[in-house]
C-alpha angles and dihedrals in degrees: 000000000000122000130203114201127192128185124189135170115221126200092224138087119274090244090063092050092047091050090052089056099043114023113083097223092049093043089056088053096069114022112028128342091220109074135146116198144108136226114324117268134137108282096025115128128217114205110203124193120207118141141293111353095343104096103121124196108208122195119202106241099168134027126175100173112248094356118054137019127183128194132186119200104234100171146345103068119048098205089057096044109138092358117136130226120196130190124193120192115201124186112225123213090241093060094259125115130233115213120197120191128188128189111195112188118214094212133032113261133193112277092247090062091056090048093052094044092046091052094046094047088050089053094049094044087054086051089053090049091051091049091053095044103036104017092244126087130182103243125171111266112208115217099211 
């Protein structure tokens, strides 16, 4: 299994970062504007719409309030099927927040897939950072 790991420091309080990961309106502000979900709890699914065959359905498999969130892709994008995505929110002494994100793929993929997914996750994590710092992210906006 291959893992992609991102670490970013955000000039925002941990509560803002946690909200961006778990509150539907905030979630739609950094990844995709089209999202169907409800309040975060283990077993809740988030149905994201992007384009083509990339419309992942993520089920919450772990939730340590304010600190750690785990998703498993249960549908909507075959290369991600059964892969897990984990976010860890860490309060820093200087008032900033460190966000760690892991993507652990359930099956081996071609190297180009990892390159594309790594790049795209970097883009959307930057979108999450911008949402937390400025109030405006750069989420995907589906056309249909």
